[in-house]
C-alpha positions in Angstrom: -22.1 -8.5 -8.9 -22.1 -12.1 -7.6 -21.1 -15.1 -9.7 -22.4 -18.5 -8.5 -20.5 -21.7 -8.9 -21.3 -25.3 -7.8 -19.7 -24.9 -4.3 -19.2 -21.1 -4.0 -20.0 -17.5 -4.8 -17.5 -15.0 -6.0 -19.0 -11.9 -4.2 -17.8 -9.0 -6.4 -15.5 -7.2 -4.0 -12.4 -7.4 -6.1 -10.6 -4.0 -6.2 -12.7 -2.6 -3.3 -10.8 -0.9 -0.5 -11.2 -1.6 3.2 -12.2 1.6 5.0 -12.6 0.4 8.6 -12.0 -2.7 10.8 -13.2 -3.3 14.3 -12.4 -6.3 16.4 -13.9 -6.8 19.8 -13.1 -9.7 22.1 -16.3 -10.3 24.0 -17.3 -13.7 25.3 -17.0 -14.5 21.6 -14.8 -12.6 19.2 -16.6 -10.2 16.8 -14.9 -8.8 13.7 -16.4 -6.2 11.5 -14.8 -5.1 8.2 -16.3 -2.1 6.2 -15.6 -1.6 2.5 -15.6 1.5 0.4 -18.6 0.4 -1.7 -20.8 0.0 1.4 -20.3 -3.7 1.9 -20.0 -4.9 5.4 -18.6 -8.1 6.8 -19.5 -9.2 10.4 -18.1 -12.4 11.9 -18.9 -13.7 15.3 -16.6 -16.5 16.0 -13.0 -17.6 15.1 -11.3 -15.7 12.3 -7.9 -16.7 10.9 -5.9 -13.8 9.6 -2.6 -14.8 8.0 0.3 -13.1 6.2 0.1 -15.3 3.1 -2.2 -18.2 2.4 -3.2 -20.1 5.5 -2.2 -23.5 3.9 1.3 -22.3 2.7 4.3 -23.6 4.6 5.5 -21.0 7.0 2.3 -19.0 7.0 2.1 -16.7 9.9 -1.2 -16.4 11.8 -1.8 -12.9 13.1 -4.0 -12.0 16.1 -7.4 -10.8 14.9 -6.7 -7.6 16.8 -4.2 -6.8 14.1 -6.9 -6.9 11.4 -6.6 -3.1 11.4 -3.6 -3.7 9.0 -6.2 -4.3 6.3 -7.4 -0.7 6.4 -6.5 1.0 3.1 -5.8 -2.4 1.3 -7.9 -3.6 -1.6 -9.6 -6.9 -2.0 -8.0 -9.2 -4.6 -10.4 -12.1 -4.1 -13.5 -12.7 -2.0 -15.2 -16.1 -2.0 -18.2 -17.3 0.1 -18.4 -21.0 0.1 -21.7 -22.9 0.3 -20.3 -24.9 3.2 -20.1 -21.7 5.3 -16.4 -20.9 4.8 -15.3 -17.5 3.7 -11.9 -16.5 2.2 -10.7 -13.1 1.4 -7.3 -12.1 -0.1 -6.0 -8.5 0.2 -3.5 -6.5 -1.7 -1.3 -6.5 1.4 -0.8 -10.3 1.0 -3.0 -10.9 4.1 -5.6 -13.7 3.9 -8.8 -13.7 6.0 -10.4 -17.1 6.5 -13.5 -18.1 8.4 -14.5 -21.7 8.8 -18.1 -22.2 10.0 -17.3 -25.6 11.6 -18.2 -24.3 15.1 -21.9 -24.1 15.7 -21.7 -20.7 17.3 -20.0 -19.1 14.3 -22.1 -16.5 12.5 -21.1 -14.7 9.3 -22.8 -12.0 7.4 -21.5 -10.3 4.3 -23.9 -7.6 3.0 -23.5 -5.4 0.0 -26.4 -3.0 -0.2 -28.5 -3.3 -3.3 -26.6 -6.4 -4.4 -26.7 -9.4 -2.0 -26.6 -10.6 1.6 -24.8 -13.8 2.3 -25.1 -15.3 5.8 -24.2 -18.4 7.7 -25.6 -19.3 11.1 -26.2 -22.6 12.9 -25.1 -24.7 10.0 -27.3 -23.0 7.4 -26.2 -20.6 4.7 -28.3 -18.2 2.7 -27.6 -16.0 -0.3 -30.2 -13.4 -1.1 -29.9 -11.1 -4.0 
């Protein structure tokens, strides 16, 4: 399910479809992504959604309100970093990146019966 490396976890979502996305702009943005296998991603804080890799020349950042474009796509790569960053790549070519540099950023990626990875206030946890 999960594969641990020195600086990251591969979180076993490859090939899993996105079934729902909800983005709410409250005092702080909250993004929720639900996957076909029951996994659920919740991010409270800044999310960078791009068409192509965020670091590529000419990458286009999309408003998080357009995250609904991910519904029906499948995950090509999903990596939770031990420094609190999260990177997901989708079959549509979109990339979702979260950097936990801001103290108020909270991330939770939960796959029932497999793991729960979370990041809050500078501390990350992976529970199997």
